[in-house]
C-alpha atoms as an extended CHARMM CRD file, in Angstrom:
* protein
*
        85  EXT
         1         1  MET       CA            129.6570000000       79.1250000000     -207.9060000000  PROA      1               0.0000000000
         2         2  ASN       CA            131.4060000000       81.2460000000     -205.3060000000  PROA      2               0.0000000000
         3         3  GLU       CA            132.9830000000       78.9420000000     -202.6610000000  PROA      3               0.0000000000
         4         4  SER       CA            132.5110000000       81.4850000000     -199.8340000000  PROA      4               0.0000000000
         5         5  LYS       CA            128.7620000000       81.6070000000     -200.4690000000  PROA      5               0.0000000000
         6         6  LEU       CA            128.5170000000       77.8450000000     -200.0940000000  PROA      6               0.0000000000
         7         7  LYS       CA            130.3960000000       77.9220000000     -196.8100000000  PROA      7               0.0000000000
         8         8  LEU       CA            128.2140000000       80.7290000000     -195.4770000000  PROA      8               0.0000000000
         9         9  GLN       CA            124.9740000000       78.9690000000     -196.4050000000  PROA      9               0.0000000000
        10        10  ASN       CA            126.0730000000       75.6980000000     -194.8230000000  PROA      10              0.0000000000
        11        11  SER       CA            127.3860000000       77.2270000000     -191.6020000000  PROA      11              0.0000000000
        12        12  PRO       CA            125.3940000000       76.3920000000     -188.4700000000  PROA      12              0.0000000000
        13        13  VAL       CA            124.0130000000       79.4540000000     -186.7170000000  PROA      13              0.0000000000
        14        14  LEU       CA            122.8740000000       79.6740000000     -183.1070000000  PROA      14              0.0000000000
        15        15  THR       CA            119.8600000000       81.9740000000     -183.2360000000  PROA      15              0.0000000000
        16        16  TRP       CA            118.7900000000       82.0690000000     -179.6040000000  PROA      16              0.0000000000
        17        17  ASP       CA            120.6140000000       83.1420000000     -176.4720000000  PROA      17              0.0000000000
        18        18  ASP       CA            120.9490000000       80.1600000000     -174.1370000000  PROA      18              0.0000000000
        19        19  THR       CA            122.3090000000       82.4680000000     -171.4050000000  PROA      19              0.0000000000
        20        20  ASP       CA            119.0340000000       84.4560000000     -171.3180000000  PROA      20              0.0000000000
        21        21  LYS       CA            117.6360000000       83.9010000000     -167.8220000000  PROA      21              0.0000000000
        22        22  ARG       CA            114.0790000000       84.0970000000     -169.2040000000  PROA      22              0.0000000000
        23        23  ALA       CA            114.6980000000       81.2290000000     -171.6460000000  PROA      23              0.0000000000
        24        24  SER       CA            113.7400000000       77.6600000000     -170.7490000000  PROA      24              0.0000000000
        25        25  ILE       CA            116.3050000000       75.5540000000     -172.5570000000  PROA      25              0.0000000000
        26        26  GLY       CA            116.4540000000       71.7700000000     -172.4330000000  PROA      26              0.0000000000
        27        27  PRO       CA            114.5700000000       68.5690000000     -173.2520000000  PROA      27              0.0000000000
        28        28  GLY       CA            110.8090000000       69.0150000000     -172.8670000000  PROA      28              0.0000000000
        29        29  GLN       CA            111.1810000000       72.8000000000     -172.7060000000  PROA      29              0.0000000000
        30        30  SER       CA            112.8800000000       73.9940000000     -175.8960000000  PROA      30              0.0000000000
        31        31  ARG       CA            113.0600000000       70.6570000000     -177.7180000000  PROA      31              0.0000000000
        32        32  PRO       CA            111.4230000000       67.2190000000     -177.5180000000  PROA      32              0.0000000000
        33        33  VAL       CA            112.4660000000       64.6640000000     -174.9400000000  PROA      33              0.0000000000
        34        34  PRO       CA            114.8110000000       62.1590000000     -176.6430000000  PROA      34              0.0000000000
        35        35  GLY       CA            113.0300000000       59.1320000000     -178.0840000000  PROA      35              0.0000000000
        36        36  VAL       CA            109.5920000000       60.7200000000     -178.4720000000  PROA      36              0.0000000000
        37        37  SER       CA            107.8830000000       60.6110000000     -181.8870000000  PROA      37              0.0000000000
        38        38  THR       CA            108.0940000000       63.9960000000     -183.6420000000  PROA      38              0.0000000000
        39        39  LYS       CA            107.1830000000       65.8120000000     -186.8420000000  PROA      39              0.0000000000
        40        40  LEU       CA            108.7910000000       68.8330000000     -188.4790000000  PROA      40              0.0000000000
        41        41  PHE       CA            107.0110000000       72.1820000000     -188.0270000000  PROA      41              0.0000000000
        42        42  LYS       CA            107.7130000000       75.5080000000     -189.7370000000  PROA      42              0.0000000000
        43        43  MET       CA            106.8140000000       78.8440000000     -188.1320000000  PROA      43              0.0000000000
        44        44  THR       CA            107.6320000000       82.5440000000     -188.0220000000  PROA      44              0.0000000000
        45        45  VAL       CA            109.2720000000       83.8480000000     -184.8490000000  PROA      45              0.0000000000
        46        46  SER       CA            109.3360000000       87.6130000000     -184.2720000000  PROA      46              0.0000000000
        47        47  PRO       CA            111.6610000000       88.3950000000     -181.3380000000  PROA      47              0.0000000000
        48        48  ALA       CA            111.0760000000       91.7160000000     -179.6060000000  PROA      48              0.0000000000
        49        49  ASP       CA            114.7040000000       92.7710000000     -180.1330000000  PROA      49              0.0000000000
        50        50  GLY       CA            115.6140000000       91.2710000000     -183.4800000000  PROA      50              0.0000000000
        51        51  PRO       CA            114.5990000000       90.4550000000     -187.0280000000  PROA      51              0.0000000000
        52        52  LYS       CA            111.7930000000       88.0810000000     -187.9290000000  PROA      52              0.0000000000
        53        53  LEU       CA            112.9310000000       84.4580000000     -188.3420000000  PROA      53              0.0000000000
        54        54  VAL       CA            111.4200000000       81.5370000000     -190.2320000000  PROA      54              0.0000000000
        55        55  VAL       CA            112.3840000000       78.4040000000     -188.3100000000  PROA      55              0.0000000000
        56        56  GLN       CA            111.7620000000       74.6820000000     -188.4870000000  PROA      56              0.0000000000
        57        57  LEU       CA            111.5730000000       72.6560000000     -185.2870000000  PROA      57              0.0000000000
        58        58  GLN       CA            110.9880000000       69.0100000000     -184.4860000000  PROA      58              0.0000000000
        59        59  ALA       CA            108.0360000000       68.6230000000     -182.0990000000  PROA      59              0.0000000000
        60        60  GLU       CA            105.2700000000       66.2500000000     -181.0760000000  PROA      60              0.0000000000
        61        61  SER       CA            102.5140000000       68.6510000000     -182.1810000000  PROA      61              0.0000000000
        62        62  ALA       CA            101.9580000000       72.2290000000     -183.3610000000  PROA      62              0.0000000000
        63        63  LYS       CA            101.2330000000       73.2420000000     -179.7630000000  PROA      63              0.0000000000
        64        64  HSD       CA            104.5510000000       71.7800000000     -178.5980000000  PROA      64              0.0000000000
        65        65  ALA       CA            106.3990000000       73.4650000000     -181.4890000000  PROA      65              0.0000000000
        66        66  LYS       CA            105.0170000000       76.8630000000     -180.4780000000  PROA      66              0.0000000000
        67        67  THR       CA            105.9310000000       76.2280000000     -176.8280000000  PROA      67              0.0000000000
        68        68  TYR       CA            109.4980000000       75.2640000000     -177.7910000000  PROA      68              0.0000000000
        69        69  ALA       CA            109.8630000000       78.4280000000     -179.8820000000  PROA      69              0.0000000000
        70        70  VAL       CA            108.5360000000       80.6940000000     -177.1050000000  PROA      70              0.0000000000
        71        71  ASN       CA            110.8800000000       79.0440000000     -174.6110000000  PROA      71              0.0000000000
        72        72  ARG       CA            113.8660000000       79.6070000000     -176.9270000000  PROA      72              0.0000000000
        73        73  TRP       CA            112.9240000000       83.1990000000     -177.7270000000  PROA      73              0.0000000000
        74        74  PRO       CA            111.1740000000       84.6280000000     -174.6150000000  PROA      74              0.0000000000
        75        75  GLY       CA            108.8060000000       87.4670000000     -175.4640000000  PROA      75              0.0000000000
        76        76  ALA       CA            108.7090000000       86.5740000000     -179.1630000000  PROA      76              0.0000000000
        77        77  LYS       CA            105.5350000000       86.3940000000     -181.1970000000  PROA      77              0.0000000000
        78        78  VAL       CA            105.1960000000       82.9760000000     -182.8800000000  PROA      78              0.0000000000
        79        79  THR       CA            102.8350000000       82.6850000000     -185.8620000000  PROA      79              0.0000000000
        80        80  GLY       CA            102.0170000000       80.3960000000     -188.7490000000  PROA      80              0.0000000000
        81        81  VAL       CA            102.8890000000       77.0810000000     -187.1020000000  PROA      81              0.0000000000
        82        82  LYS       CA            102.4050000000       74.4290000000     -189.8070000000  PROA      82              0.0000000000
        83        83  GLU       CA            103.5490000000       70.8580000000     -190.2140000000  PROA      83              0.0000000000
        84        84  VAL       CA            106.0840000000       70.3650000000     -193.0070000000  PROA      84              0.0000000000
        85        85  LYS       CA            104.9230000000       67.4990000000     -195.1980000000  PROA      85              0.0000000000
């Protein structure tokens, strides 16, 4: 298998802009507060100025997962929030 493909697939990618003044980034806003019990949720995020993303986030509930996604990507449409089992 091509070594460069493996490196590309395993590279971490920052997909939101933490300098966006509209974004609410931090514990309890864009991710759970440390120590709280969470589950993994999968959803589709459609930013107004970019391509559609399928993301997985740790959250306490589906409602929290959607809130975290909206706070990371202000103005985005978030759909299909489902727990990953």
